[in-house]
C-alpha positions in Angstrom: 139.8 135.4 74.5 142.2 138.0 74.5 145.7 137.0 75.5 146.5 138.8 78.8 149.4 141.0 79.8 152.1 139.3 80.8 154.2 141.2 83.0 153.9 138.3 86.2 153.7 135.1 85.2 152.0 132.0 87.1 154.8 131.0 89.7 155.6 135.1 90.4 151.7 135.4 91.3 152.0 132.6 93.4 155.2 132.9 95.6 153.6 136.6 96.3 150.3 134.9 97.7 152.3 132.9 100.1 153.1 135.0 102.5 149.6 137.3 102.8 147.0 134.5 102.3 146.0 132.1 104.9 147.2 128.3 103.9 143.3 127.1 104.1 143.5 126.1 100.5 146.2 124.5 98.3 145.1 125.7 95.0 146.7 124.0 91.6 149.6 125.7 90.5 147.9 127.7 88.0 147.2 132.1 88.0 143.5 132.1 86.1 143.4 135.7 84.4 140.1 135.4 82.3 137.2 133.0 81.5 134.4 132.4 78.9 132.1 129.4 78.7 134.0 126.1 79.6 137.2 127.9 79.1 139.9 130.0 81.4 143.0 131.8 81.0 146.7 131.8 83.1 148.4 134.9 83.3 150.7 133.6 80.7 147.7 133.0 78.1 147.7 129.4 78.2 144.1 128.0 77.9 142.6 125.4 80.0 139.3 123.7 79.8 137.1 123.6 83.1 136.1 120.2 83.6 135.1 121.8 87.3 133.2 124.6 87.0 133.4 126.1 90.7 132.0 122.8 92.4 129.1 123.6 90.4 128.6 127.3 90.9 129.6 128.0 86.9 127.0 125.1 86.0 126.2 128.0 82.9 130.2 128.4 82.4 131.9 131.5 83.2 130.5 134.9 82.3 127.1 133.5 80.7 125.8 136.6 78.6 122.3 136.3 80.1 123.9 136.5 83.5 126.4 139.3 82.8 123.8 141.5 81.1 121.2 141.0 84.4 124.3 141.8 86.6 124.9 144.7 84.4 121.6 146.2 84.1 121.1 145.8 88.3 124.2 147.2 89.1 123.3 150.9 87.2 120.0 150.6 89.1 120.3 149.2 92.8 122.8 146.5 94.4 121.9 146.8 98.2 119.1 148.3 100.9 119.9 145.5 103.3 116.6 143.5 104.2 115.3 146.7 106.3 113.1 147.5 103.9 111.6 145.7 100.5 113.2 146.3 96.9 111.6 145.8 93.6 114.1 142.6 92.7 112.8 140.4 95.3 109.3 139.0 95.3 109.9 138.7 91.5 113.2 135.8 92.2 111.0 134.3 95.3 108.6 133.8 93.6 109.8 132.0 90.5 112.1 130.2 92.1 109.4 128.7 94.0 107.7 127.9 90.7 110.9 126.5 89.9 111.6 124.1 92.5 107.8 123.3 93.2 108.1 124.8 96.7 106.0 127.2 98.4 107.8 129.8 100.3 111.6 130.8 99.7 114.5 132.2 102.7 117.0 134.4 100.5 120.6 133.8 101.8 124.3 134.2 100.5 126.4 131.4 100.6 126.3 127.5 100.8 126.8 126.8 104.4 124.4 129.7 105.4 121.8 127.9 103.2 122.5 124.5 105.5 123.1 126.9 108.9 119.4 128.2 108.2 117.9 124.4 107.3 119.0 123.3 110.4 117.4 126.5 112.6 114.3 126.0 110.5 113.9 122.7 111.3 114.9 123.1 115.2 112.0 125.7 115.0 110.0 123.6 113.6 110.5 120.7 115.6 109.2 123.1 119.1 106.6 124.9 116.9 104.8 122.3 115.3 105.8 119.0 116.3 106.2 119.5 119.9 109.7 118.3 120.9 111.0 119.8 124.4 112.7 122.5 124.2 116.4 122.4 123.5 115.9 118.8 122.8 115.6 118.3 118.8 118.0 115.9 116.8 118.8 116.2 113.2 120.2 112.9 111.8 122.9 113.4 108.9 124.9 111.0 107.2 128.7 109.9 107.1 130.8 111.4 104.6 128.9 114.6 104.4 129.9 118.2 103.3 127.4 120.3 104.2 129.9 123.5 104.9 133.0 124.6 107.1 130.9 126.4 109.9 131.7 125.5 113.5 127.9 123.5 113.8 128.5 121.5 110.4 131.6 120.4 110.3 130.7 119.2 113.9 128.7 116.5 112.5 131.2 116.0 109.6 133.5 112.9 110.0 136.2 114.4 108.1 139.2 114.8 111.0 140.2 117.4 108.5 137.7 119.6 108.7 137.1 119.1 112.5 140.0 118.6 113.9 141.1 121.8 116.0 138.1 123.5 115.7 135.5 121.7 119.1 133.7 122.3 120.7 131.0 121.4 118.4 127.0 121.5 118.6 125.0 119.4 120.1 122.1 117.4 119.0 123.2 115.7 115.9 123.2 111.9 115.1 125.5 110.6 112.6 124.7 107.3 110.1 126.2 105.6 107.5 124.8 107.0 104.1 122.8 105.0 101.9 121.4 103.1 104.5 117.6 103.0 105.6 117.6 100.4 108.3 120.7 103.1 110.2 118.6 105.9 109.7 115.3 104.6 111.1 117.2 103.1 114.1 118.3 107.0 114.6 115.5 108.7 114.0 113.1 109.0 117.1 110.7 111.6 118.8 113.1 114.4 118.9 113.6 114.1 115.5 113.9 117.3 113.8 115.0 116.1 110.3 117.1 113.8 108.1 119.2 116.1 106.3 121.1 114.7 103.8 122.4 115.2 100.3 121.5 113.3 97.1 124.7 112.3 96.0 128.0 113.1 98.5 129.7 115.6 96.3 133.0 115.8 98.0 133.1 112.2 99.2 133.5 111.3 95.4 130.0 111.8 93.6 128.6 108.9 96.1 124.8 107.6 94.3 123.3 106.0 96.5 120.8 102.8 95.9 118.0 103.0 93.8 114.8 103.4 95.8 117.2 105.2 98.6 116.3 108.6 98.5 112.1 107.6 98.4 113.1 105.3 101.9 114.1 108.4 102.9 111.3 110.6 101.9 108.7 107.6 103.2 110.7 106.9 106.7 110.8 110.9 107.6 106.7 111.1 107.0 106.3 107.9 108.6 108.4 109.5 112.0 106.6 112.4 111.7 110.0 114.8 110.7 111.5 116.8 107.9 113.3 115.4 105.2 115.8 118.5 104.4 118.0 117.4 101.0 121.1 119.2 100.3 121.2 120.5 96.6 124.0 123.3 96.8 126.1 121.0 94.6 123.7 118.4 93.5 120.8 121.0 92.2 119.7 123.7 89.3 120.5 121.4 86.5 123.7 119.3 87.1 122.4 115.5 87.5 120.1 116.0 84.3 116.9 117.3 86.4 116.7 120.7 88.3 117.3 118.7 91.9 118.7 115.3 91.8 116.0 113.8 94.4 113.8 114.1 90.9 115.6 111.3 89.5 113.3 109.5 92.4 110.3 111.8 92.3 110.8 112.2 96.0 109.8 116.3 97.1 111.5 117.2 100.2 109.9 119.8 102.9 113.3 121.6 102.3 115.6 121.8 99.8 119.2 123.9 100.2 120.1 125.9 97.1 123.4 127.8 96.4 126.5 127.7 94.1 125.0 128.1 90.4 122.3 130.1 91.7 124.0 132.5 91.6 125.5 132.1 88.4 129.3 132.6 89.1 128.8 136.0 89.4 128.0 136.3 92.8 127.2 134.4 95.9 123.1 133.4 96.4 121.5 130.6 98.1 118.1 130.0 99.8 115.5 127.3 101.8 113.2 126.3 99.8 109.7 124.3 101.1 106.7 124.2 102.4 104.9 127.3 103.9 104.2 124.8 107.0 108.2 124.5 107.4 109.7 128.1 107.2 106.3 129.4 107.6 107.6 129.3 110.7 110.1 132.1 111.3 108.7 135.1 112.9 110.7 138.9 112.1 113.4 138.7 114.0 114.6 135.5 114.2 116.5 135.2 111.5 118.1 137.4 109.0 121.2 138.3 106.6 122.0 141.6 105.5 123.5 140.3 102.0 120.2 138.0 101.4 118.1 138.4 98.9 120.1 141.8 97.7 118.9 143.6 94.7 121.7 142.2 92.5 122.2 138.8 93.8 117.8 138.8 93.0 118.8 140.0 89.4 120.8 137.2 88.7 119.2 134.6 90.5 116.3 135.4 88.1 118.1 135.3 85.4 119.3 131.9 86.5 115.6 130.7 86.8 115.0 131.9 83.5 117.9 130.1 82.1 116.1 127.1 83.9 112.8 127.1 83.0 113.8 126.1 79.1 114.5 122.9 80.6 117.7 123.3 78.1 120.4 123.5 80.6 118.9 119.9 82.1 119.1 118.3 78.6 121.7 118.7 78.0 123.2 117.5 81.4 121.3 114.3 80.6 122.4 113.8 76.9 126.1 114.9 77.7 125.8 112.8 80.7 125.6 109.8 78.2 129.3 110.8 76.5 131.0 111.2 80.2 129.6 107.7 80.9 130.6 106.4 78.1 134.3 107.4 77.8 134.7 106.6 81.7 133.5 103.5 80.8 136.5 102.6 77.9 139.0 103.9 80.6 137.8 100.9 82.9 141.0 98.6 83.1 142.9 101.1 81.4 143.8 103.6 84.5 140.2 103.5 86.0 138.8 101.1 88.2 135.9 102.3 89.3 133.6 105.7 88.8 130.4 107.2 89.6 128.2 109.8 87.4 125.3 110.9 86.9 124.4 114.2 84.3 127.1 115.8 83.9 128.9 114.9 87.1 130.8 112.2 87.7 133.6 110.7 90.8 136.6 108.8 89.0 138.7 106.5 91.1 142.2 106.3 89.2 144.9 103.1 89.8 146.7 104.4 93.0 149.6 103.0 91.5 149.5 105.7 89.2 149.7 108.7 91.1 147.4 110.1 93.8 144.3 112.5 93.1 146.6 115.3 93.7 149.3 113.8 91.0 146.7 113.1 88.5 145.3 116.4 88.5 148.2 118.0 88.1 149.0 115.9 85.2 145.8 116.9 83.5 146.5 120.6 84.1 149.7 121.0 82.7 147.6 119.1 79.5 145.4 121.6 79.5 142.4 120.5 81.3 141.4 121.1 84.9 139.8 119.0 87.6 140.5 118.8 91.2 140.8 115.2 93.2 138.3 114.4 96.3 140.0 112.4 98.6 143.2 109.6 97.9 143.4 108.8 94.1 139.5 109.8 93.2 139.0 113.1 90.9 135.7 114.4 90.3 134.4 115.9 87.1 131.5 119.0 86.9 131.9 121.0 83.6 130.0 123.7 82.9 126.6 122.3 81.6 127.6 124.5 78.8 130.3 122.4 77.5 130.2 121.0 74.1 130.3 117.2 73.0 133.5 117.8 71.3 135.1 119.4 74.4 133.7 116.8 76.7 135.5 113.8 74.2 138.6 116.2 74.1 139.0 116.1 77.9 138.0 112.1 77.9 141.0 111.6 75.5 143.5 114.1 77.6 142.7 112.0 80.8 143.1 108.7 78.4 146.5 110.1 77.7 147.6 111.1 81.0 146.2 107.6 82.2 148.1 104.9 79.8 151.7 107.7 79.1 
């Protein structure tokens, strides 16, 4: 990449942001100006290996040529109609996405939080229309330490006080149980339960991977109880863990899957609720919608994302390079790393608190040219683009070793 003009340095631009931007984020002190593949470049021309990939929104790397080309072609034709009219890109996108995920129907939305909110509405509507739950009595069971987004409904069933405090009153109808605890889940499910909503892997909580058999147990329990299994694959899906969907590690087929982040290829926000016709078919005109959901530009980029995943290349890369990631992290246990959890190209790494907080470790890695982000306490997460090379991945692990042992 060519170095950008250096009229303003990172610190000057950061200081310029502070008076005008709401302080709802605490970003690392780097100002990115350009990016390509697994690399970003700041305003001063310094390059960094991106080991976060936009929380999995950049599974295919920055500015993947096929995705950029699809966006350019569509920009020259049509960008928005609203759903008041048909457009020529939506049906093809929906058909391809349904085939990729093995589902019947697609509800296109924009952001991950919108997909979750839509999934909640669909589950409740199904409970009333199909299951026969009395009006306004439907409940949804969720897991502690979840992260499904930041709308008021969603933070209402979060157990993270930073996300919750000061935003009530909250929407009723949710029951929270410990993650990875089938007995607690079974106790919480009753005749009013519309759905069990969980992340197959809890990303924000530190890439928490449930025990083998948990997801299959959730599927069996929901089937017996006559309620829906809704899997939030917004971070874990679309190749990140070595399969198209993380639930495939246990050969599980949920009733509803929530998708987002990587579905927009790092170019536009695209999300979707996909599932069986019996469930998504409960929606009727006027009951739910989105001006931008399924817009032509989003459908064009989303179709190209699906085409990339149809080859299986990115799922294979995540699985193969996931071995490199796990082996590299295992070698650091006892040398600054006290534990880790990894699946595919996704890991939560617990650093010895004596060496610093997750934020502090992230800042030290940034100064060495590697970008990661902390979750809680002394845990950092690693989620490089699926386009990262083995050499780049080993280099990042080497930099982590340097930071932890220096």
